[in-house]
N, C-alpha and C positions, 0 to 999 in steps of 0.2 A: 454401210452404205445400202441402200436398198437399192433391191431389181426392178426393172421398170414392172414389173405385173402387179409385183408388190406394191410401188410408185402410184400407181393406176388404182388397183383398188383404196387404197386409205383418203384418195383424193375424193373415187367419187362415194366413199364410207362419212368422209365431211359433209358434202352436198346434202348426200340422203340421212344425215344424220339431222342435218338444221331443216332439211325441207318437212322432215317427218314432226320433225319437236312443232315445225312455226302453226304446220297445219292442223295440227292438234290441237294447238292451243289458241289458234280458233275456236275449232268445235266444240271443244270442251267454254269455251265465255257464250259460244251463243247458247248451246245447252245448258249455259246457268241463268242468261239473257229468258229463255223460255219455260223456267222450270211456274215466276206467275202464273206466266198467258196458259200455261198447260192445268193448272191447278184451278184457276177458272173458268175455261170452258167445258173440265173433264172432270163429273163425281168423283170421289174418294173414292166408290165403291168401283165404277170402271175403272179406275187409273189403279185400283187392285188388282182389280182381276187381268190390265193388261199388266202391268208388273207380274204376275201371278204365269201368265205362257210364255215371258222373258224368260223365268227362272226357272221354273218345267222347262221348255227347251236348252237351254245350259247346259241342265244336267243332262237330257236325252242324247245331248249332241257328242259327250263324255262318254255315255255307257253305251250308244246305239255303235261308234262308227271305234271304241277301243283306245279310245285317242289316238290312231293312227293319224290325223292331219299334225299331232306336234311333232312327228318325224324326219319330215321335211328337212330342215335344216341341217339335218348329219344322213339324210339320205343324200341330199345335194353334194355330200365331200365324198360320200362311200362311192356312188355310182354317180362320176361324170362325167361318163361319154352315154348315161342311162339315163337322164334326167326325165324325162319327157316317159318315157317305159316305166319310171320308179312312180314319177307325178300318175300316169293314167291305175299301175293298179292299185296303186292308194284307194281311187273314184272308181274302180267297177265292184273291188271287193265291199267297200260301203254304199252301193246302188244296191246289190244284192243284199247286203246284212239288211240296211234299214228297210228297201223294200217289202223282207220276207216277216221284220216286223209290223209294217203296217198289216198286212194281210190277215198275218195271225191274229192284233188288233181289233180288224171287224167289226166280231162278234161284242167284243167288250165298250163299242165305241158309245154307248149309252151311256157304264156308268164312267169313265173315264172324262167324258163330258160334265154329269153333274159334278163328278169331282171339282175338276177343274173349275169352272163357274163357268162357261163358254158353253154355243154354241155344239152343234157335231161335224157343223164343215170346220172348223178350228181344230179340232180332234185332226181331221186329216189333212189342215193343212200345216199342221206342228209335227205332222213326221215330213213333209215336203220343206219346210222349213229346215228342217236339221240335215236333211241332206244338200242343201243350198248353199247353206252355214258350213257346210263340211268343206263344198266346191270352194268357195268365198273361202276361207282359209286354209287349200292349198295355193289356189295363186295370187295372192296377200303374201305372203309366206316365201312362196318362190320369186314375186319380186322385189319383195325387203331383200329377201339374200345375193340378188345378184344389183342390187345398191339402184332398182330403176327407179329413182324416187318422183320423175314425173309423172307418172303414172302411179305412185302413190299418194301426191296430193291429189290429183283428180280424184282421184277414190273417196279420201277421205274428209274434202267437198258435198262429195254426191253423197255417203250415209250419215256428213254432219249435220251442213245447215240447212240441205235441201230437205235432206229426210224428217231434219224437224219442221219445216215448212209445212213441206206435203201433207205430215201427222196430222197439225193446226189446222189445216184447209179443207182434210177429210173427217175433223173429229165436227166442226162448223156447221158441215153438209150432211152431215147423217142425223134423220129423226128420232132412233133409236137403237139400243148396242151400240153407244158410240167409241167403247172398247175396240173396234174393229175398227176403226180410224185409228188409233193407236198403234197397231199392231202392224196394221198393211203402211203402213206412212215411216213407220224408224222401220220395216226389219225391208222394206219393200225392195231397196237397192241394194241389199245386201243379197235378197233373192236374185235380183238381177246381173250383177256382177257374178256369183256366183254357178249363174248362169251360161253365162260365158268363159268363164273359166274351165269350166265344164269342156264346152263345146272344144277349145283351145288346144286345151289339156289331149283332147281325144285325136285331134287334128296332128299334133305333132308326135305323137308317139308313135315309136317306131314298133315294139312289143304294147298289146292291150295288157296285157297282165302274165304277171313274171312270177315266179314260186319262191324265188331266191329273193325279190323285193318284200311278197309278203310275211314273207319268215324270219326277215329282218327288223321290216315294220310292227309285226305283232313283240315278237323278243321286248323291244326295246317300252312299243306301248303300253302293253297289258300293265305293268308296274306302275305305269303315269294316273290310271285309273282313279284308281284308291288315293292317290297324292292330288289330284283335280276333286274327286267328291268333299275328302277331309277341309279343301282348300274353301269350296264353299259351306261346309259347314262351318269352317274358324272366321266365315267374313259374314254370315249369316242366322248364326246361332243367337248374336248379341239380342235381332231384333227381335225373336220369338220368345228369347227370356222374359226381356223385360217385358212384353206384352206382358206374358205369361204370370206376372211378378208385379209389377209393379201400373201398368195399363196402357192400350195400344195407345194413348195421346205423350206418354212420354217416349213410347218406340218411333212418333213420327217425331219427336222432335231431337229421336238420337240420328234417328234417318238425316234432318236434314245438317246437325253435325258430321253427318259418316258423309257427305253428300262432298260437302267441300273438304275434308280430308282425300279423298280420291280424285280430288284433282290433281294432287301433288306423282300423285303413285300413275294415276294414267298419262301424264305428260312422262312421268318419266320413265315409264314402261316402253312407251314409243321411243325413247333412248334410245336405253337397249334392246328394242327389237333391230337396230341398224345396230348397233356395241355387239350383242350377244354374235348371230353371223362371223364379221370380222373379228371377235375371238377364237372363236372355233379354226378360222382362217390359220391365224397367226398358231395356232394351236398343233395343226395338223401340218406347219413347217417346224415346228420346235422354236420359234423364237416367241417365247412366256417374258423377255427380258422385256420388253415394247408392252407386253399388257402391264409390265408390273407399274411399269415410269408413265405411264398413261390413265388407268383406272384413276391415280390418286386426283383430276382434273376433274373426273365424275362424282367422285366426291364433295369435290364440294359447289361444282355446280349444282348439286340435288340439294344441301345446305344450305346456298344462294338462297332455292326456288320455296324448299321448307321456312324459313325465317319471314322469307318476302311474305309469303301466303297466311304464313302466325300472324302478322301484324296489318295486314289488310284485312283479313277477316271481320274484326268489327263490321267494318263498314260495307262489305259487301254483302254480310247477317241483316245489315240495318236497311241495307236497300230492293235487296232481292227477294227475303224473308215476311212472312205474314206475323203481328205484332205475338202470337200465339209461340212461334218459335224463336223467338230472340234469346230467353237463355243457351240454347246450342251451343249460343259464340267461347261458354266457358269449357265446351269439349272439347271445340275443336283443338287447340295448342298440344294434349295428350293425342287425340288422333293423329295429327302429323305426324310425331314422334314413330307411334307406330306403322305409319306410315310409309316411313325413313328405312323403318326398319325393314319390311317386306322388302323395299326395295332393294335394301344390300343385298336380303339374303339370293335374289337371283346373280350377283356374282358367280358366289357359292353353284347356285346348280347351274350356270355353265357350264364348270369345271366337270362334275357329275355329268350329266348330260351326253359329254364328250363323249367319255371315258362308258358313257353303256349304262350306268349305274342306276337306274333309275331308280332299281328297290331302292335305296337310301332316300330317294327323293322321296318316297311313299312313306317310309320308314317317319321319316321328319315329317312331316305335312299332320301321319295321323296324328303323331305323340303329340304338337303344340294343340291340335284341333278338341282332342281329347283333353287335356290342357285349361283350354279356353275355356269349356264345358264345364270343368269341375270349380275353376274359379270363378263365373259369372254365378253359378250353384251356390256358392258359399258368399259369395261379396254385395251379391242388385237384392236378394232380403235384408243385409244388412244394411247396405250407405245407401241406397237404393238406384234409379238408372244408369246415372255415372260415373259408377263404378264400372260399367262394363268396356270405361274408355280406357279405363286403368288394365282394366283384364287383358282387355285385346292389344295395347301396347306391350304388357309381358308374354303374351304371349307372340308375337310375332319376333318379340329379341328370342322367346325360346326356339323359333323356330328359324333365327338367323346364327347363334349359336350347334343349334345339331347340325346344320346344311356345310357350317365351317368345321365342325368334325369330322364330317362325311369328304369335305373336302380335302381334308389333309390326311384321311387314308387312302385315298384313292391318285392323287399327285402329290410326294414333296419337294415339288417345286416350290421356289418362291414366284408365285404366280400375283398377287395382292401383297399391298402393303398393308398388314393387319393391323399392325399398332396404329399409324396413322387412319384407319379407316371407326376402329372403336374413339379415338381421342375425336374424330369428328361427329362421330353420334354420343359421346357425352355434353360435346357444344350444344348440338340439337336440344339434347334434354334441357341443358341448361335457360337455354332461350325460351324454352315452351314453358319453363315453372314463371321466367321475368316477365313470361306475355303474356300470363294469367293476372299475373297482381298487378298487371299495366293497359288491360282490358278500358277501364275508361279512360287511357291521360294520353291520348291518342298523341301528344310532340313532343312526351316523351317515348315514344315507340318509335315514332320515325324519326327521331335524332339516334339513336338506340342504332336502330337497319341503318341508315346513311354512314355510318360509325363503324358501325360492323363488315357492310361491302368497302369499304374502304381498307379497312386491315384488310380481307381477305385477297381484294387488286393488290395490296404490298405485295403478300404472300406468293400468290400463283401465278404474277404480274409475268415476271422469266419465263417458268418452265411452261406457264400456255404461251406464249409467243414460242418457244422450242415445240413445243407439242403441234403445232397448225403447219410451223414447216416441217416437221418431218411424215405430216400428214399429207401434208401438200406435195411434199419428193421432193422440194430443195435442197436439202440435207441429207 
């Protein structure tokens, strides 16, 4: 039997998971619809500048803040009665660091501007964007941890469809430097929500800065910086090495296939954004049996999404992409496999993170990124740009195994059904091979999907209903 607090938490978690998944599904569909519109109103050069700005911002976010924003979930458990003070400590620490780095950079703004291909005003905006993104992450992680699904749905709608429409409006109304419209449009609502979060955090903090909170956060976060940078290398090195070895045109084709594959990971990551805090709370209670029992439902949800994306991807590519990108359809199945592996590693990451073993997290990410670089250097020159899809899947599989090894090292309990996890993974891989050969046979693809969904439903129906009853608190 569950106590009332756990039962209530489970109910809210289910609602938050559904709300977050639906809202981010809407965001992803809208983003795909906007791809052909954006590529027609924005030159490749301006799109490249905007993309470069976002990439640099993401890297600076992790370096400037020392990834302290990633410690919120654990901080909410460690300092239950000091949540506001914990958030304000992170906010003020990062304000001082980012502000200090901004003033140090002023004499070099011209060099930075030239290197990034943007005007000086956007160099200044880079620092403001890093600060506001940090505050945004503090606020939304707090909301997700506490299952504030109504607010998160509203936030996702603002930063998804509304920001895409704003970007298009700004681009079409600018005579020059149209990349400015893309940057302001896409990032604008993140900035607004970040500013609101910062004000709310300061208002509700009993203590503005606490040394103990900062020490705890930095001890956990500093090892996460190389992990995040390695993850960036793991996800971005393919494009750079394809460009170097085979040309920018092949990198563009690969990027489109990667975009489709990322649809799967993005949606599954949103499920994990709700699942992970729930896992931390159950581990805090010592109740790992419920994690073991119901995590397998998540495996099969991910499996269904993965095979569904593989099946519909040929039609999606025909609808959304220009003729020059059509060949990317042959890369999507293996990239979906890679994204599935990347999703699975998050289960093990949660256990390492809960036990504050962030050094292990960094080691696994660095090792996997090095492996990916080596494989790309060997196989892209031999087999062309398509090899990058397979090296990516291998890199994420290595990441999965390394995190599984470290999870077992830090916690001996049976937290996850590993045999089932890898059985489902093999099924995803076999499905990818089948879809690769059936790309030109849509009827067979969709019949295979219907049969598979029927078999999964028969296998998981009873356990799915039981999980719903438990999470609703009726059992």
